[in-house]
N, C-alpha and C positions, 0 to 999 in steps of 0.2 A: 274517775269522774264521777261527779255527782248524778244520781238518779233523778232525772228531771221530766217534766211535760215538754212536748213537742213546741218548741219556741223559736220564732223568726225575728230577728232584729231588724228593725227599720231605722236608719239614721238620717235625718233630715239636715242636708248639708248643701242646700243650694242658696243659702243667704248671700245678698250682696253685700251687707255690712257697710252700709253708706257712712255710719257715724265713726267708724274705725280708719276712715279715709285720712291720710294717704297709705295707710298699710294695706288697704283693699284696692288699691288702684290697678294692680296687675295680678291679685289672686282673690280667690273666694275667701271670705271670712274663716271659714273652718280651717284654712291651710294658713292663717298668720303663723308666724313662728312664736313660741311662747317657753319661757321657762329655761332658756339656755341649751335645750337640746331637743325640744318637742314641737309639734304644731298643736292647735287647739283641738283638732279632731282626735288626738292621740289619748285624750282623756275619757271620752266617752267609749272609744274602742276598747281601751284598757280595762274599763269597768265592765263591760260585757263579756270580753274574754277570760278575764279573771273570774267571772262568775260561772264560765262554762258555756255560755252562749256563743256557738261557733257557725251560725249561719247567719250572716249579716249582709244587708244591702245598704249601701249608702247612696242616697239619691243626690245627685250632683246637678248644677246648671249653670250658675254664674261664673265665668273665667275659671274653669274648672281644672285646666291641664296640669298645674302644679299639685293640686289636690289628688287628682286620679293617679299621678305619678307616684305620689308619696304613698298611697294606699297600696298601688300595685308592687312597690318595691319593698315597702316596710313590713306591710301587714300580709304576708303570703302563708298561708296554711298548706299543709301537706294534701288535704282532701282525700286522705286514706279513708276516713269515716264520714264523707260526705261533707265536710266542714269547708267553709268558704268566707271570704270577705271580700266583697266586689263593689267598685264603684258602678253606678248605673246613671248614666246621663240622660237628659230629657230625650225620649225618643219618638215624640210626636205620633204615639200609637193611635190616638184618637182625632187625628186631623193635624194640619199646619199650624200648630201653635205651642208655645212653650209654657211651662208651669204658670198658673196664674195665682197660686197660693200653695200652702204646704198641704192642704188636704187634696186639692188638684194633683199635687206631685203624686200621692199615693193613688189618686184615682187613675192617673195614666200608667200606673206600674202595678195594676192589680193582677197582671200575669205572673208577677214574682209570688204572690200570695197563693195563687191558684196551683202554680208549681210546685210550691213546698208543702202547701196544705198543712199549716201548723195548727195547734190547739189555741196557742195565745201567740199575740204579737206585740213586742216591745217596741214603742215609737218614741225615740229619744232625739234631742237636739244635738247638734254638733260643735257648739262654740261655748260651753261653759267649762269652768276649771272646778274639779270636785273630785271627791272619791265616793263610790257608792256601790253596794253590793246589789245589783238588780235582782237576783235570785230571792232576796228577802221581800221585795216589793212584789215579784210575781206570786210568792206564796200568800201574801197577805190579800191579793187581788182574788186567788183561787178560794181562799178562805171567806172572804166576804160575798161571793157570788154576784158581785157587781158586774156589769157589762164593761166599764171602763174604771181603771183607778189611776188618779192624777196625784203625782208627786207634789207635796206642799211642804215648804221650809217656813219655819217661824221666823216672823220679822215683827219689829215693834210697829204698832198702829200707827204711829206718827209718821213712819216713813212708808208705810204700805201702799199709799195713794200711787207710788210708782209702779206698781206691779197690776198683774191680773191677780184678784183675790178671790179665794174660796170660803165660802160660808158653808160649814158643816154642822150636823147635829151630833148628838153624843154617840151615836152608833157608827159615825164615820160617813155615813151618806151626805152627798154634796147636794145642798138646798139651794145653794145661789152660786153663780160664777160672774163676777163682776169685774169689768176691764178698767183700771185705775180709778176706783170709786173714790169720791170726795169724803165718805165716812166709812172706812173700811171695817168689817166685821170682825169681832173677836173669835178666838178658838172657844169650843165648849169648856175647857178647863181654866182658861186664862183670857180675860176680856181685854188685857193689855197687849197681846200679840195677835197676830193675824198670820193665816195660811196663804204664803204666796205661791203661785203656781211655778214650778221649775222647768215647765215645759217637757216634763217627761211623763209618759203614759203608757200603761198595760192595756190591752183590748183583749177580750174573748174575740175570736177571730170572725165570726159570724156578725157580732155586733158592730165591728169596725167596717166590715165589707158593706152591710146594710146602711149605715150611716154615711158612708163616702158616696155611695151610688144615690141616695136620696139628696145628698148635699149638690151633687153634680147637676141634679135636675132642678135646681132652686136658682133661679135668674137673679134674685135678689141677693144671694150670698157672694161674700167675698172668698169662699172656698179655703178658709183657714182654719187649722185644727184648734188652736186656743180660741178663735173669734167666733167660729161657727159649729165645729163638730161638738166640742166639749159642752157648750151651753145647750145644745140641742138634747145631748144625752143626758143633762142635769135636768132638763125640763121633763124627760120621760121617767125619772127616778132611777136611771141606770149607773150613776156615777158615784163612786166613792173617794175619799182621799187617803193618801199614803202619807203618814208623819215622817218627814226625813230624819228627824231627831231620833228616831227609834232604831235607825239603820246603823248596824255594827260592822265596821270594816276591820278586818284583822290587822293588827300592828298599829292602829291609830291611837294617838296620844289625846289625853283628855283636852288638849289645848287645839288640836287639829280636827277633832271630830265635829261632823256637822258643817264642815266648810264647803261652802258653794258660792260662787262668784260669777255673774253675768257680765262678761268683759265687753260689752257692746259698745261702750264708748272709750275714747284714748285715755280719759281719766281714770275709769274703771280697770282698763287694761293696764295702765301704769301702776296702779295701787295695788293690783295682785301681784305684780311682780315685787313690789316693796315687801309683800307678804312673805317672800320666799327667802329673804336674805339675812334674817337677823339671827343671832345666835340660837334662840328657841323660835323657829319659824312658825307662824300661824298656819301656813300649809307646808307639809314636809314631804319633799320630793324623794326622801331617802327611805321610805317604808318598804322594806323588802319583802314583806308578806303579802302586799298589794300593790305590786310594782306599776308605775306608769311607763309604757312602752313607747319607744320613738325609733328614729333612724340611727343606726348604728355606723357612723362614719369611720373610715380607716384612717385615723388621724394621729399624730404622736401626742404625748401628754402636753398640757399647758406649761409654759416656761416663763420663770421670772429672773430676769438677768440685770446685773448691775444695780442691785437694790430694788429692783420692781417690786411694790407693795399692793397687795389687795385686802381690804377689812371688811368684814361682813358682806362678802360678794360671792357670787357664782361665776367662775370662770372656764369657758368650755374648752374641749379638746382642741389642740393645734394653735391656741392663742398665745402670744408673746407680750409680756410687760416688761420693757426695758426701762429701767430708772424712772419709772412713772409710777403714779399713785392712783388706785381705784378704791372708792369706798361705797358702800351701799348701792352696789350696781349688779346687774346680770349681764354678763359677756357671753355670747353664744360662741361657736366655732370659729377658728381661723381669724380672730380678732388680734390687730396690732396696734399696741399702746406705745408709742415712741417716747425717747428720753425727755423728761421734764414735763410731760403732759399729766393733766388731773381729769379724771372722770368721777363724779359724785352723783349719787342718787339717778342714775341712767341705766338705760337698756340698749345695748350694742348687738346688734343682729349679725348673722355669719359674714365675714368677709370685711367687716368695717376696719377702716385705717384711721388711726388719731396721730397726727403729725406731732413734731417736737414743740414743746411748750404750749400746746392747744389745751384749751379748758372746755369740758362738756359737763354741764349741770342740769338735773331735772329736765331731761331729754330722751327721746326715744329715736335711735339711728336705724334705719331699715337696711337691708343686706347692701353690701358693698358700696356704702357710704364712704366718702374720703374727706376728712377734715384737714386743711392744709396746716403747716407749720405757724404756730402763733394764733390760729384762729380760735374765737370765743363764741360759743353756744350756750344759751341758757342763762346768761347774766344780764344782758341788755334785753329785755322782752319787746319793747318797742321796735328796735333794730330788728330782732327776729322775726316780727310779724311781718315786715316788709319782704322777707326772704322765704318764711316756712309756715306751715300750719302751727298754731298756738292754741292749745285747748282752753276752756274755762278755768281749768285749775292752774294754768300757766305751764304746762307739759308742752315743750318744743318738739315736733315730730318731723324729721327729714325724711323725704321720701327715698325709695329705692334706687341706688345707683348715683346719687347726686355728688358732685364735687364741690365741696364748700370752699 
């Protein structure tokens, strides 16, 4: 194991994820299945564990049962060396109220910091798809002497208004933190790109605790990490930016290096899945040197019967394709596609059943959806809008357990 400073990981996983409805109707956003075998939270936990950070608290709140169960069953550590990954639900330690924001979630969980007494605290979000070595960011934070370091990803200035934007000087110090500005700032070395905040932070412990406690006393604050804590530390000159493009993950290809997606909308969630299925994928799930870890189900291999065909697709364990055609799609575990059915450009979550002769195109079907024989989804959007949610990009989403 690497020789490292004492680091505590805090993963903010209480998000409701309204823009991912109906996928978040019965679960927290970080618990939404992704990539054929994972949940969204598996990406941040894999990054932390692969880097050797093995003391991690996951702060949960909204409809957290499936998320808590997944963490408890999938992310069990031996504990022999004091390591742990533990879900921490809202405990109302400061009175009968729930978290009012991400900063308040940490305020109500300061006991976790006091008990661990770390030198540095890594505060990461739970619902992004990416690979990153956090140890490199922690080292950059230590070398800079900053109180907080914010991970920034380079995006074109023309699209940067959709993000929280970082204005930094040539030394890497942040001189402005702007929420969805009309005129985004350029980076010191390229006026055509902007640092967008990834929602990942490294704090020196005292700086975080002092900022959180001061924010708790501010009645005008929304108690949000990105909206209140970081801008306050920027004003005091204590913030630095970490350029995500400098992060080197073992085994990453040139094509997949620097990949990061905020999958906060149905369209973004869908497009991130389509990034997985090409012959040379933009995001490669098969990097053995920096694995993404998920639940290991005890299931038989996928089966293709009577000429069943899958092209440029991911097919999960226990799935059966019987004289059916699947193209450019992601199928999770225990999916059944029956004779003559066609699935194109779609995401089918665990337990989905596609009946004989049915057609599913440009769609996301949540767990245990049953599509009846001869049914058509994703072809006539006007008809689909009367029955299901249809995104701005025309992605049809069928909620959990619905019989179509």
